[in-house]
C-alpha positions, 0 to 999 in steps of 0.5 A: 925479447921474451926468451933472452930477456933482459933481466929476470926480475924487478931487482934487476935491471940494464942501463945504455950508459950511451942512452940520454934522458930530457926533462921537463919541469912545469909550472902549477898555479895555486889559490888559497882554498878559502879564494873566491872570486865575487863579482862588483868587489874589489877581490884581492888574492894571492897567486902561488906558481910552483913546479909541478911534481916537487912544488918547488915555488918558482920567483919571477915567473910571471902570471897573467890575469884577464877577462872581459876587458881586463887584462894585467901580467904580475911577477911573482915574489922569492914564495913564488906568490903574486898579490893580484886585486881584480874587479870583476863586474859579473859572473864569468870566467878568470883566466890566470895564465903562469909563465917562466924561463924554460918551463911548460907554462899553466892554465888556470879559470875561476869563475867569477860568483855572485857575493 
């Protein structure tokens, strides 16, 4: 209501004490900046799962890694990290999918490149 506003300026506001708020925590998958997945080679990489926003590590998140004829799941440690070993034979997309209890999942696709 513009004629009778609840507040006059940025320093004044009103909260209805009967209002409830719900928040959702989401996951974020990240890799070291120098990470690349090379076709035809054994690739070891650390995948980190954190909460979006806070960047807090997520322990016991399940990380699913899949491509062409490969699918495997890993669990994150107390630092939110999982050591992944994969050997894609060709250039393609690798799917990384993270899920944890009471959090929105994350999905990232990484392209395999020729060495």
